[in-house]
C-alpha positions, 0 to 999 in steps of 0.5 A: 473599536471592537477586536478585527480580523481577516476572514478569506473570501472561501471562509477557510483562512481566518487572521486576527488582527491585533492592534499596536504594531504592524503585520507583514502579509506575505507568501513567505512562513516568516510572515506574519499572515502567511498566504500561499499563492502564487499572486502574492509578493513574499513581502506584499502588503503590511496591516496595522490596526489604530483606533480608527481602523486599520492602516494598509500599506502595499510594499511594492507587490507585483500583483497589488493591493486592493481595498473594495476593488480599487487599487491602492499603495495606501489606505485605510479598512473599516469593518465588512470592506474587502481587501485583495492581495493579488487575487485572493480577496478578505473580508475585515470582521469584527470579532463579538466579545463577551459581556463584561470585562476583557479577560485577555490570556496571561501568554497573549504578549509573548505570543505577539513576540515571542513565536507563538504565531505557527509559521507553516509551508503547503507541501504537494508531492509535485514539487514543494515550494522554496526547495532552494531558497535563499531568503532565510536567515543563515542563524537557523539550524542547517549546519551550513558554513557558508553565508548567503548568497550563492555559496549558501544555495549552491551548499544547500543544493550539494546537501540535498544531492548527496541526501537522495544518492544515500536514500536512493541507495537503500532499498530495505525500508528498516535501514532506510529510515535509520539512514533518514534519521542519522541524515537528519542529525548530520546536517540540522541541529535538533535534539530528537528526530522521529518517523511515523508512517502511516498504515497502507490499510486503516490509514493510522500513524504508526511509531516507526523509529525515534531517536535523541542526538545522545542516542536514545531509541526511546519512543518519542510520540509526535504531539497529537496537535502538530500531527493532526494540524500537518495531517489534516492540512498537509503543510509543514509547521514550525512552532518557535514556542510549542507551550506558548501557541494557541494551535498546538495546546496538547498535554503532550507537548507540556509533558515532552517540554517540546521548545522548537518543532518542526513537522512535514509531511511525507507525501509521494508524487501522488500527494498521498501521505506515507507519513510524518517526519518530525523535529523537535528542541527541548531547551531553546525557543525560535530555533528554526527560521523559514530556511530550515522549514524550506529545507526540511520539506525538501528533505522530506520530498527526497525522504518520501521517494526513498520510503516509496521505493523501499515499499515499491522493492519490498513488493517486488521482492514478496511477489517473486517469492509468491511466483516462485513457490506457486509457478510449481502449481498454477499457470503463470497467469494464475500465479502472478495473480496471487502474488498480487493478493496478499490474502489470496493464501491465508497463512495457516489454512482454511477450509473451502469447497473444492473439486479434487481430480487424480489421474493415473496410468493404468498398467504403468509399472510393466511398461516401465520394466522395457524401458532405461532410465531415461527413457522412462525419464523422457516418457513420463516428462512428455506427459506431465508436460501435456497433462499440466498444460491441459489442467493450467488451460482449464484453471486448475491448480497442480497439486502434486505429481505422485509417481505416475499420478497427478493431483490437481485441484479447482476452488482452491487456493483461487476459487470460481463460480465453475470450479466442478465444470472447468475440472470436467472439461479438463478431465475430457482435455486429458483423455484426448491429449493422452489419444494424441500422444498415443498417435504419436508414441505409436508412430514411433515405436513407442508403447501406448498408455491408457489413463483412468481419471477420478473426480469428487467435490466437497469441503476440504482443509486447504492450506501450507503443510509440512515441517519448517523446512518445507511447506507445501500447499495441498488440500486434506480431507475425504473428498480426497480421499474418495477422488484418489478412490475413484481414480483407482478404480477407473479403467483406462480411458475411463473418468469416473465422478462421484454423485457430489460432482453432479449436483454443482455442475452447470454443464450438460453432462452424458454420463452412465449411471454404475452400481454403487461402488464400496471403496476402500477405507469408506464404511458406506457405499458412494455412488458413482458415475462414469463420464462421456463426452459433453453434450450441449444440449441434453443430459443422458443418465444410461441403465447402469453398466457393470464396471470394468475391472482396471487393468493394473 
């Protein structure tokens, strides 16, 4: 009879059926044919390949064993028959062999008896099966003083509780990983421990921490064949003799002298793989048991929770820092948006189109001469509060206060398609807010003010500027200088805008065409317009009106 194999109805599972010894089918990872389905018993059935077929024997399973749909206690299979364990169906097929003499691998016999068959356990972020199982033999690598029974189960639960306490108390990722490695050595007799994490952006595995029992911290690579299986199939695996394991044929296993190895995915509760936890022994085969693998899965689940919590804590710390820095410049909701966008502000800066607004109180020096320091501070505080609220309301960025002047931006660091229009609306709202302030102050017997505003648009350099002791987000460039000069020329209550602004606005504006203006520091004259209130239906550019000299 040609060699036989079991092939699942879905085609995703295949098991070779070697001749000459009984093969146990079951849900336990120690089974010869491990099938992880809730309808499968831990020791479900036994298969023995003979020259005239496959002898099937049910081992007292809960959901029975069927041949071609008929439930049996014992039976015999032939090629193309179907075999059902619980609700999982397989078909027996004959494996075609090449012509000529049969060449069997030299390690085949060792594989059958020396741990060549891979044990694996499906892992789910929702809770791995068998966390508290007591079915595994106590001769594994867990450091437990108790034998089988209630005492051993209680000790494992106590150990997991202590692990959870340690990992949940550490929110710094680097310290958490060191604790994870140290704890692994404390609870298991292994030679090496390695943790690799997945890069959030690329999904690639990044070596993170590795250590041997001797304290050697040199990088240890997880054998690629083992890592690929764990990642692709989301299973925890144990190999009792990795070099002889036909599923792990990578050169890295031989180069690293790996003998026995276990590896489990670090999965969060959304079944997302955060990384891998790998342990191995370099000198001894057949060291890890079913119980060891089950415990590693439970341990990895706790580690994954700790890693996710530490990453979340780091994200909160970063967002809090960004908010504390940028709430000085942006409305709180805008600052929160920036905090959640790691690339919202590029380190080092960039060139970007920006609308720049300057405003300045005309004649403030003369006003301040008749006021005490406290009165000046209260006066400016009330004024700045009103102006900043207007800027934030229109989505602008408060760049800085310069004495009694204000510099605001639209388009940096967060851009909108209508930034110039927002700046225009903000300027008009600022003048209306000044009028309301004057009414209140006049009723209190306090001096009234007039504010000049200048607006320009163009490409500027935007970024963090300053020294290592203090950095501030700002913009630099000729468009900034022109906006400042327009503000200096604006009379009380005036809003002067450049021709560059009118080219990019979408709103219908009412403005007056002014003579070309020679601004201080500029070799070329600049075309300037005096802005009036927005008109929803028309654009009006009147005849030239002489520019009044500002009252400073």
